[in-house]
C-alpha positions as YAML, in Angstrom:
chain: A
units: angstrom
residues:
- id: 1
  name: MET
  ca: [-0.55, -12.60, -16.30]
- id: 2
  name: PHE
  ca: [2.05, -9.93, -15.44]
- id: 3
  name: LYS
  ca: [1.28, -6.68, -17.27]
- id: 4
  name: ARG
  ca: [3.02, -4.21, -14.94]
- id: 5
  name: ILE
  ca: [6.47, -5.12, -13.66]
- id: 6
  name: ALA
  ca: [8.63, -3.08, -11.29]
- id: 7
  name: VAL
  ca: [12.26, -3.71, -10.46]
- id: 8
  name: ALA
  ca: [14.04, -2.41, -7.38]
- id: 9
  name: HIS
  ca: [17.19, -0.85, -8.80]
- id: 10
  name: SER
  ca: [20.39, 0.50, -7.28]
- id: 11
  name: GLU
  ca: [24.10, 0.38, -8.05]
- id: 12
  name: SER
  ca: [24.51, -3.07, -6.45]
- id: 13
  name: PRO
  ca: [25.40, -6.13, -8.54]
- id: 14
  name: GLU
  ca: [22.27, -7.87, -7.23]
- id: 15
  name: ALA
  ca: [20.07, -5.03, -8.50]
- id: 16
  name: GLY
  ca: [21.84, -5.19, -11.86]
- id: 17
  name: ARG
  ca: [20.96, -8.88, -12.19]
- id: 18
  name: ALA
  ca: [17.37, -8.10, -11.16]
- id: 19
  name: LEU
  ca: [17.17, -5.41, -13.87]
- id: 20
  name: THR
  ca: [18.45, -7.82, -16.53]
- id: 21
  name: SER
  ca: [15.88, -10.44, -15.51]
- id: 22
  name: ALA
  ca: [13.06, -7.88, -15.37]
- id: 23
  name: VAL
  ca: [13.93, -6.58, -18.85]
- id: 24
  name: HIS
  ca: [13.87, -10.09, -20.33]
- id: 25
  name: LEU
  ca: [10.62, -10.91, -18.55]
- id: 26
  name: ALA
  ca: [8.97, -7.66, -19.68]
- id: 27
  name: LYS
  ca: [10.08, -8.32, -23.27]
- id: 28
  name: THR
  ca: [8.75, -11.89, -23.21]
- id: 29
  name: LEU
  ca: [5.41, -10.90, -21.67]
- id: 30
  name: GLY
  ca: [4.97, -7.56, -23.43]
- id: 31
  name: ALA
  ca: [4.64, -5.94, -20.01]
- id: 32
  name: GLU
  ca: [5.22, -2.36, -18.82]
- id: 33
  name: LEU
  ca: [8.49, -2.02, -16.91]
- id: 34
  name: ARG
  ca: [9.34, 0.48, -14.19]
- id: 35
  name: ALA
  ca: [12.53, 0.78, -12.13]
- id: 36
  name: VAL
  ca: [12.36, 2.22, -8.63]
- id: 37
  name: THR
  ca: [15.32, 3.57, -6.70]
- id: 38
  name: ILE
  ca: [15.28, 4.88, -3.16]
- id: 39
  name: PHE
  ca: [16.92, 8.28, -2.66]
- id: 40
  name: GLN
  ca: [19.20, 7.50, 0.26]
- id: 41
  name: ALA
  ca: [19.69, 10.11, 2.98]
- id: 42
  name: PRO
  ca: [23.24, 11.45, 3.09]
- id: 43
  name: PRO
  ca: [25.57, 9.94, 5.70]
- id: 44
  name: ALA
  ca: [25.41, 11.50, 9.15]
- id: 45
  name: TYR
  ca: [28.93, 12.88, 8.85]
- id: 46
  name: THR
  ca: [27.76, 15.33, 6.17]
- id: 47
  name: ALA
  ca: [26.24, 17.37, 9.01]
- id: 48
  name: TYR
  ca: [29.79, 18.43, 9.91]
- id: 49
  name: ALA
  ca: [30.36, 19.69, 6.38]
- id: 50
  name: ASP
  ca: [27.05, 21.54, 6.52]
- id: 51
  name: ALA
  ca: [28.07, 23.22, 9.78]
- id: 52
  name: ALA
  ca: [31.37, 24.32, 8.25]
- id: 53
  name: ASN
  ca: [29.89, 25.49, 4.98]
- id: 54
  name: PRO
  ca: [26.11, 25.43, 4.42]
- id: 55
  name: SER
  ca: [26.52, 25.46, 0.63]
- id: 56
  name: LEU
  ca: [28.21, 22.04, 0.78]
- id: 57
  name: LYS
  ca: [24.85, 20.38, 1.52]
- id: 58
  name: LEU
  ca: [23.51, 21.67, -1.80]
- id: 59
  name: ILE
  ca: [26.60, 20.44, -3.62]
- id: 60
  name: ILE
  ca: [26.38, 16.99, -2.00]
- id: 61
  name: ASN
  ca: [22.67, 16.68, -2.85]
- id: 62
  name: SER
  ca: [23.31, 17.83, -6.41]
- id: 63
  name: ASP
  ca: [26.08, 15.25, -6.83]
- id: 64
  name: ARG
  ca: [23.84, 12.50, -5.45]
- id: 65
  name: THR
  ca: [20.96, 13.49, -7.74]
- id: 66
  name: GLN
  ca: [23.30, 13.40, -10.76]
- id: 67
  name: ALA
  ca: [24.52, 9.94, -9.72]
- id: 68
  name: TYR
  ca: [20.93, 8.67, -9.58]
- id: 69
  name: GLU
  ca: [20.21, 10.24, -12.97]
- id: 70
  name: ARG
  ca: [23.24, 8.42, -14.46]
- id: 71
  name: LEU
  ca: [22.08, 5.14, -12.86]
- id: 72
  name: HIS
  ca: [18.60, 5.55, -14.36]
- id: 73
  name: SER
  ca: [19.98, 6.56, -17.74]
- id: 74
  name: GLN
  ca: [22.15, 3.43, -17.84]
- id: 75
  name: ALA
  ca: [19.16, 1.28, -16.84]
- id: 76
  name: ARG
  ca: [17.01, 2.78, -19.62]
- id: 77
  name: GLU
  ca: [19.81, 2.12, -22.13]
- id: 78
  name: THR
  ca: [20.07, -1.50, -20.94]
- id: 79
  name: ALA
  ca: [16.34, -1.97, -21.47]
- id: 80
  name: LEU
  ca: [16.30, -0.21, -24.86]
- id: 81
  name: ARG
  ca: [19.04, -2.53, -26.16]
- id: 82
  name: GLU
  ca: [16.49, -5.32, -25.64]
- id: 83
  name: GLY
  ca: [13.65, -3.30, -27.18]
- id: 84
  name: VAL
  ca: [11.98, -2.57, -23.84]
- id: 85
  name: GLU
  ca: [10.95, 0.88, -22.68]
- id: 86
  name: LEU
  ca: [11.85, 1.47, -19.04]
- id: 87
  name: GLU
  ca: [10.24, 4.15, -16.91]
- id: 88
  name: THR
  ca: [12.39, 5.15, -13.92]
- id: 89
  name: HIS
  ca: [11.32, 6.55, -10.55]
- id: 90
  name: LEU
  ca: [13.34, 8.00, -7.68]
- id: 91
  name: LEU
  ca: [11.49, 7.49, -4.40]
- id: 92
  name: GLU
  ca: [12.08, 9.20, -1.08]
- id: 93
  name: GLY
  ca: [11.35, 7.73, 2.33]
- id: 94
  name: GLU
  ca: [11.90, 4.48, 4.16]
- id: 95
  name: GLU
  ca: [12.73, 1.77, 1.60]
- id: 96
  name: VAL
  ca: [9.98, -0.77, 2.23]
- id: 97
  name: ASP
  ca: [7.18, 1.76, 2.77]
- id: 98
  name: ALA
  ca: [8.13, 3.81, -0.30]
- id: 99
  name: ILE
  ca: [8.30, 0.77, -2.59]
- id: 100
  name: VAL
  ca: [5.09, -0.80, -1.25]
- id: 101
  name: HIS
  ca: [3.26, 2.51, -1.74]
- id: 102
  name: PHE
  ca: [4.64, 2.77, -5.29]
- id: 103
  name: LEU
  ca: [3.55, -0.80, -6.12]
- id: 104
  name: ALA
  ca: [0.02, -0.19, -4.87]
- id: 105
  name: HIS
  ca: [-0.29, 3.22, -6.56]
- id: 106
  name: HIS
  ca: [0.85, 1.86, -9.95]
- id: 107
  name: LYS
  ca: [-1.12, -1.40, -9.61]
- id: 108
  name: THR
  ca: [2.04, -3.42, -10.16]
- id: 109
  name: ASP
  ca: [1.64, -7.17, -10.79]
- id: 110
  name: LEU
  ca: [5.24, -8.24, -10.12]
- id: 111
  name: LEU
  ca: [8.21, -6.84, -8.21]
- id: 112
  name: VAL
  ca: [11.64, -8.12, -9.23]
- id: 113
  name: ILE
  ca: [14.36, -7.77, -6.58]
- id: 114
  name: GLY
  ca: [17.97, -8.81, -6.34]
- id: 115
  name: LEU
  ca: [18.77, -11.21, -3.53]
- id: 116
  name: HIS
  ca: [21.76, -10.52, -1.30]
- id: 117
  name: HIS
  ca: [23.57, -13.44, 0.26]
- id: 118
  name: HIS
  ca: [23.31, -13.28, 4.05]
- id: 119
  name: GLN
  ca: [25.53, -15.29, 6.36]
- id: 120
  name: SER
  ca: [22.88, -16.18, 8.91]
- id: 121
  name: HIS
  ca: [19.21, -17.08, 8.92]
- id: 122
  name: ILE
  ca: [18.51, -14.31, 11.44]
- id: 123
  name: SER
  ca: [19.95, -11.57, 9.21]
- id: 124
  name: ARG
  ca: [17.63, -12.71, 6.41]
- id: 125
  name: LEU
  ca: [14.62, -12.12, 8.62]
- id: 126
  name: TRP
  ca: [15.59, -8.46, 9.08]
- id: 127
  name: SER
  ca: [16.47, -7.77, 5.47]
- id: 128
  name: THR
  ca: [14.72, -5.26, 3.25]
- id: 129
  name: VAL
  ca: [14.06, -8.02, 0.73]
- id: 130
  name: TYR
  ca: [12.24, -10.12, 3.32]
- id: 131
  name: ALA
  ca: [10.16, -7.13, 4.43]
- id: 132
  name: LEU
  ca: [9.25, -6.33, 0.81]
- id: 133
  name: ALA
  ca: [8.26, -9.93, 0.16]
- id: 134
  name: GLN
  ca: [5.97, -9.80, 3.19]
- id: 135
  name: ASP
  ca: [4.38, -6.39, 2.48]
- id: 136
  name: ALA
  ca: [4.25, -6.13, -1.31]
- id: 137
  name: PRO
  ca: [0.71, -6.04, -2.75]
- id: 138
  name: CYS
  ca: [1.87, -8.16, -5.69]
- id: 139
  name: SER
  ca: [3.97, -11.19, -6.56]
- id: 140
  name: VAL
  ca: [7.69, -10.94, -5.85]
- id: 141
  name: LEU
  ca: [10.49, -12.55, -7.87]
- id: 142
  name: GLY
  ca: [13.86, -12.77, -6.17]
- id: 143
  name: VAL
  ca: [16.88, -13.00, -8.49]
- id: 144
  name: HIS
  ca: [20.28, -14.42, -7.50]
...
């Protein structure tokens, strides 16, 4: 049924729970597993640092890239402890569009995402998770 599973992964606790669930599901089904992380743009205030010292932008980007590499390394180790091989991908662009494009390109059958608890019904409608559930070209499993 599900042969290609992707999990949206970040440093959040919700994403960690999604990764754990995706690993167990991939192991049970004998499915391929990929983790996708969005490369977040640096905060706007870093423009001030760039104006003061242009080399700081390179340092900030290098630090961020290393942090993503550590995150992916930890995720691969988590999967390997369960006997599952995890392929990791760092995507650039707007979150929903980048993930939807990835899912379509890799012919993914299932996207596993961590669910954040929102205080109001309205905030849920504008969430990234809701947008992914609407636009994904595959089934979506939300994990609490």
